[in-house]
N, C-alpha and C positions, 0 to 999 in steps of 0.2 A: 504494500500500500504506500502511496506517495501523495502528500498534500502540500500545496504551495499557499503560503499566506502572504498578503501584501500589507505592508505597514502604512502609517500615515504619510511618511516621507517617500512613498513609492519604493521602499526597499522590500525585497522578497526573501523569505525563508522557505526552504523546502524541507519537509519532514519526511524521512524515509523510515517506514516501520517494518521490522523483520521479526523473526521468531524470538529473539532474545534481547533486543534493544531498540532504541529510537535514536536516529541520527538526524542532525540538523545541518543543512548545507546552504551556502549562499554563493553568489558570483563574486563577492568581495571577501578578502581574508579577515577584515575587521568591520563590524557593523553594529550600529545602534538601531534596534528595531523597536519602533513605537507603535503599539497597537491601539485600535479604536476604543474610545470610551464606552461604546455600546457592546463591546465584546469581552467576554470573560475567558481570558487565555487559560486560567487554571482549570476551568470546567472543560474546555476544549481538550486540553492535554490529558485530563483524567479520563475522558471518553476514549481517547486514542490508547492510553496506557492500559485500559481494561481489555483491549483487543490483544495485547501482548501478555499481560500478567492478569489472570482472572481474579486474583485476590488483592488487587491493587487498592491501597488506601493512602492518602497523603498523611505524612507523619513529620513531626518536628525532627530536625537533625540532632542526633545524639552521639555521633561517632565521626571519626575522620572519614570513614568509608561512605558516609551519607552526605558529606559536605560536597556540594556541587560546584564550588567556585572554580575548580579545575578538573580536567580529565587528562589522562596520559594516553597518547596515541603511540602504540608500539611501532607501527610502520615508520613513522617520522621520528621516533625517539624524542618526543617533545610534548609539552603540555598545551592544551587549549583552555581558554578561560571563559567564564560566564558570570555576569553580575546583573542583579536586578537593580535598576535605577528608579528614581521616583517617576511619577506620572506615566506608569505603564510602559516603561522602556527597558528593553533587555539589551545588554551589551555583550557581544560575542567577539572573541579573538581566536582565530584558528591557530593550530600548532604551526611551528615554523614551516615556511614554504620557500623553496628555492626558485621556482619558476611560475609563470602565469598559468593558471588552470581555468578550465571552464567552470568548475564548481569546487568550492573549498569545503571540506568537512570542518564545521565549526565546533561541533560538540557531539558526543555519543553518550546517551543516557542509559545507565543500567537501572534496574528497578529501584534500588535504594536511593540513588541520586534523584531520580524522578519523583519519588515520594516526598523528599524534603523540598525539592524545587516547587512542586505543586502546593505544598503546605505554605511556603513563604509567599508565593504568588497570591494565594487566596487571602492571606493576612493583609497584604498590600492592597488588594482590590477592596477589601472590607473597609480599610481606613480611608481610601479615596472616596467611597460611596458616602461615608458619614461626614 
């Protein structure tokens, strides 16, 4: 399954879902993706995550393995980074890249990292609503 999301500033993220993880791709190696105020990114990601992990539930991060700030890409032997900024903006930085590519792998979520990421996103979305 593959889904493409378009942000407020016309940036695009492509989510590729497979049997064990969810990968995020973009045409740029570094991107700030601001999503619509009328859109719940956390709810959308929960729906996708349930297709991969049947018992998926957002949880607060309680260990280093559930911290989603970075992921290690074995192929490139480097880290990619993800940060939730204010005002529904996600900041991605791909692992080190030597040459121009058609699409860059920005992030690869496993179940535990996706659980804590969805939890934090939901908390942010609640505070923005209030």
